[in-house]
C-alpha positions in Angstrom: 8.0 15.6 -21.1 4.4 14.4 -21.0 2.9 13.5 -17.6 1.8 9.9 -17.4 -0.8 8.4 -15.1 -0.3 5.3 -12.9 -2.9 3.4 -15.0 -0.9 4.2 -18.2 2.3 2.9 -16.5 0.6 -0.3 -15.5 -1.0 -0.7 -19.0 2.4 -0.2 -20.7 4.0 -2.6 -18.3 1.4 -5.3 -19.0 1.8 -4.8 -22.7 5.6 -5.2 -22.5 7.8 -8.2 -22.1 9.5 -6.7 -19.0 9.4 -8.8 -15.8 10.0 -5.9 -13.5 9.6 -2.1 -13.6 10.8 0.3 -10.9 9.5 4.0 -11.2 10.1 6.9 -8.9 8.5 10.3 -9.3 8.5 13.0 -6.6 7.2 11.2 -3.4 5.8 8.1 -5.2 7.8 5.0 -5.7 6.1 2.1 -7.7 7.5 -1.3 -8.4 5.7 -3.5 -11.0 6.6 -7.2 -11.1 5.3 -9.9 -13.3 5.3 -13.5 -12.2 3.7 -16.8 -13.3 1.8 -19.0 -10.9 0.4 -22.5 -11.2 -3.2 -21.3 -10.8 -3.2 -18.4 -13.3 -1.6 -17.4 -16.5 0.4 -14.3 -15.6 -0.2 -12.0 -12.7 1.2 -8.5 -12.1 2.0 -7.2 -8.7 2.4 -3.5 -7.9 4.0 -2.2 -4.7 3.6 1.4 -3.5 6.5 2.1 -1.2 5.4 5.7 -0.4 2.0 5.3 1.3 -0.1 8.3 2.1 0.4 9.1 5.8 -1.9 12.0 6.8 -3.0 13.9 9.8 -5.5 16.7 9.1 -5.0 16.3 5.4 -1.3 17.4 5.6 1.5 14.9 4.9 3.5 14.2 8.0 6.3 11.8 9.1 7.1 10.8 12.7 9.1 13.3 14.6 10.1 13.3 18.3 7.2 15.6 19.2 4.7 13.2 17.5 5.4 10.2 19.7 2.1 10.6 21.6 -0.1 11.6 18.6 -2.1 9.2 16.5 -1.9 9.3 12.7 -3.8 7.6 9.9 -2.4 5.7 7.0 -4.8 6.3 4.1 -5.5 4.4 0.9 -3.4 5.6 -2.1 -6.1 4.2 -4.5 -9.6 2.8 -4.9 -9.6 -0.9 -4.4 -10.5 -3.9 -2.3 -8.8 -4.1 1.1 -7.2 -7.4 2.2 -5.3 -7.9 5.5 -3.5 -11.1 4.2 -1.9 -12.4 1.0 -4.5 -15.2 0.8 -7.6 -16.3 2.8 -5.7 -19.0 4.7 -2.6 -16.9 5.5 -2.2 -14.9 8.6 -2.8 -11.1 8.5 0.2 -8.8 7.7 -0.6 -6.8 10.8 -3.0 -6.8 13.7 -4.0 -4.3 16.4 -1.1 -3.8 18.8 1.6 -4.9 16.4 4.8 -2.8 16.2 5.8 -2.4 12.6 9.0 -1.2 11.0 9.5 1.0 7.9 9.0 -1.1 4.8 6.8 -3.7 6.4 3.7 -4.7 4.4 0.5 -3.4 6.0 -2.2 -4.7 3.5 -3.0 -5.5 -0.1 -5.3 -3.3 -2.1 -6.7 -5.0 -5.2 -7.5 -2.7 -8.1 -8.1 -3.8 -11.7 -7.1 -7.4 -10.8 -3.7 -6.2 -9.6 -2.5 -6.8 -6.1 -1.0 -3.6 -4.6 1.0 -3.9 -1.4 0.8 -0.9 0.9 4.0 -0.6 3.0 4.9 1.4 6.1 6.8 4.6 5.6 8.0 4.8 9.2 8.0 2.8 12.5 4.5 2.5 14.1 2.3 0.7 16.5 -1.0 -0.3 14.9 -3.7 1.2 17.2 -6.7 0.2 15.0 -7.5 -1.3 11.6 -10.2 1.0 10.2 -11.5 -1.1 7.3 -13.1 -4.5 7.3 -11.6 -7.4 5.3 -12.7 -7.4 1.7 -14.2 -3.9 1.8 -14.1 -1.5 -1.1 -12.0 1.5 0.0 -11.9 4.9 -1.6 -8.9 7.0 -2.4 -7.5 8.8 0.7 -9.8 6.7 3.0 -8.1 6.0 6.4 -7.1 2.4 6.6 -5.0 2.3 9.8 -4.8 4.4 13.0 -1.2 4.3 14.1 1.1 5.7 16.8 4.7 6.7 16.0 7.4 4.7 17.8 
């Protein structure tokens, strides 16, 4: 079986007539959805439900002994960082918020696709490390969090 990149999956999805595609491979879970809106022809949304949570470049999850340690949630891709779904909407999260596993943290726009980054565990947002509308790099820390 040939390995396929995320860009190839997205390109094939956009060229298809599918309205939704759900792909899981190892620790990555990607959901592509197509929807029509009044202001645009067709838009595609991609959701990453296995964000990169790293401390000292090693993947970790919250454990009992980690309750007093800070972790970072890093960008899984290169893109533009948005804290809200639209300019006039409230932010998904703000400093001090307690968030649950699966909550949306931000949107990363890449190649005109809106990619939701979701929480992999329960956290408190200690600090948002990227400014609104900034270009972020792969593996760049976006949030400083504390395990609940």
